[in-house]
N, C-alpha and C positions, 0 to 999 in steps of 0.2 A: 622560521629562523633557527629554532633549536635544532631541528633535524639537519639543516644546512651546516650549522656549526659543528655537528658531529660527523661531518663528511658525506652527508646526503643519504637518501633512503637506501641506496645499494649497500652501504656499509653496515646497515642495521638489520638487514633481512635475516641474518643468521640468529638473531636474538628474538625468539618467538614471543616471549612475554612482552617485550618492548614493542614489537610490531602489533600485537593485539591491542595494546594500550593506544598506540598511534591511530590504529584503525577505529577504535571506539571513539576517540576524541574527534577525529576527522568526520566520521559518519554522523555523530551526534550534532556537531556544529553545522554540517550541511543540512541535516534534517530540521534544525532550528530555523535556519534562514532560507530553506528551499533553494539551495545552491548545489553545484556539482562538488563531489568530494575532491580534495586536492591530491590525494594519493590513490594509486591503483589498489584494488582489493588484495589483501594479504592472501598468498597462494593457498594455504590450507583452508581458508574460508571459501575461496573461489571454488575449490574442489567439491564443496558441499552442494553447489548449484547443479541442477539436472538440466538435460537438454530441453529445448523449447517443446518438442513433441511430447516428451514425458510429462512436463509440467502441465501441458494442456489436458492431459488425461486426469489431472486432479483438480480441475476447475470447479468452483462452487456451482451447484446446479443451475441457479438463475442465469449464469453467464454462458452456459452452453448454447442457449437460444440466440446469443448475440453473434455467434460466428457463422458466416455464410460465404458464398463465393465472392461477394463484393469486397470483403475486408481481409480475406486470408492472404492476399498479396500485399497488404499494407504492413510494412515491417514494423513501424512504430506501434501500431495497434496490437499486433501479435506479440511484440516484446512485452507490452503492458499485460496482456492476457497471460503470458507465460509467468510473469511475476505474481499475478493473482493465483495461478495454479500452485506456485511455490508456497505462497503464504497460506493457502488452504491446506497444503500438506503439513506445514509447520503447525497450523491450528489443530489439526488432527493429532499430531504428536503431543502438543501441549495438553489437549483433552485427555489423552491416554495417561500422561505423566501425572495430571491432576487426580485422575481416578486411582492411580497406584500410590502416589506419594502425598497427595493433598497439597495444601497451600504452601508447604515448605519449598516447592519448586521456585517460588518467587524470590526466595532468598539467594538463589544461585544466578546472579546477574551475568556472570561470565558465560555460563552454559546457555542462558537465554539469548544473550548477545550473539553467541556463535550460531544460533538458529536463525535469528531475524536479520542480523547485520548484512549478510551477503545479499539478500534480496533487497534490502533497503539501499545498499550501494548501487545495485543494478537499476533500481527505480530512479534514484537521484542522478545517475550518470548518463541518463538518456539525452541525446542531443535535441535541441529545439529545431523545429522544422520551419524553414522559410517558406514564403508564398502563402496562398489562400488557405484558410482553415476549412477543412472538410468536416463532414458529419462525424466521421470516425476519429478525427483529431479531437473533436469536442468530447466524444464519449470516452476516448482513451484518457483524456485529461481528468475527467470525472472519476474514472476508475483509479487513476494514479493517486488522486487526492484521497479517496477512501482507503486505499492501501496504506498511505502514510498515516492516516488517522488511526488505523488498526495497529500499526507498528508503534506509534506513540503511546497508545493505551497499554500495550504489552510492556513497553519500557517503563511506563509509570507504575505498573504493578510491581516492577522490580526496583522501583525508586532509583531509576538510572536515566531519567530524562528531566532536565531542568525547565519544564514548561508544561503547557497543556495543548490539547488538539483544538482548542476553541476557535482560533482563527481559521483553521482549515475546515472545520465544520461549517462555519459561516460561509466560506468560499464555496463549499460543495452545495449548500442549500441554495445559494444564488445560481449556481450552474443548473440546478434541477428545477428552478422556479419557472413557471409559465411565462413570467415577465422577461426571462432571458431566452425566449424562443424555445423553451423546454418542451412544450407540447408538440411542436413540429419535429424536434430532434428525436423524441422517444415515441414516435407515433405508430409503432408496430406492436402487436401483442407481446412479443418476446422482449422488446426493449422497454416497454412499459413495466414489465415484471422486473427487469433489471433496475429501473428507476425506483420502484417500490422497495426493492431490496436495499438500495443505497440509502433511501430515506429511513428505513428501519435501523440501519447501521448508524446513521447520524443520531437518531433519537436515543440510542443506548450508549453513546460514546461521550458522556459527560458534556452535553451542550449547555451553553449558558442560559440564563433566565429568559432571554429574548428568543434564542434559537429553538429551545425545546417546544414551546407552543407552536412555533412556526412549522417545525418538522411534523408535529402531531396533526396539525391542520392539513398539511400536504398529504400525509398518509391517509387521513380520513377521506379527503377528496379523491385520492387515487383508488381507494378500495370501493368507492361507489360504482365504479365502472366494472362490467363483467370481466373477470380475469380467471386464469387457472387457479384452483382453490389451494394449491400447495406448490412448494418447490422442493 
């Protein structure tokens, strides 16, 4: 309503600070409620995104084993994988800045938002797919949830997110549970490694008192099976 009262988004695009504020509010609200952003990504932020092929080159190691001939033609799955590559590149940059500047980087919310908000917008803006849910739909949904958990944790470090990742951690643990057909879904060595990686991320992302022991129990169960010893 405020934007409309000022003549619509097109009349505000020349004011960069105002557009950054609108993008921050829009993306934060969409992240809180897991809805699509109401506004397109601000152009200077969109330019920070790299191509899908480039992003796949920066995928976290466990996810490399999840790509095969069966799913490379699945646009939604590959879009999520591209976002994971983007976030891994952002994580590498954050680690570098931490090593150079220390914890002072968390005081610069504007800079951190410029790093993570473009990928967050891309994750939240993905269309839902009608029709039967495939295996790769389920896996991409789990990856999308863990990506949002990571984004929330980064934003919380900057004191720029009015909530926690608790609900999404619970959702992801349910997705990964054997009671939700998880054993059938993650039944290849590569995908079981991905599942273990997701469980570890859940366990270190401020789970609540109920979800922490649940995640640790699932990790213990998973590591009893023969796996690659590292990623």
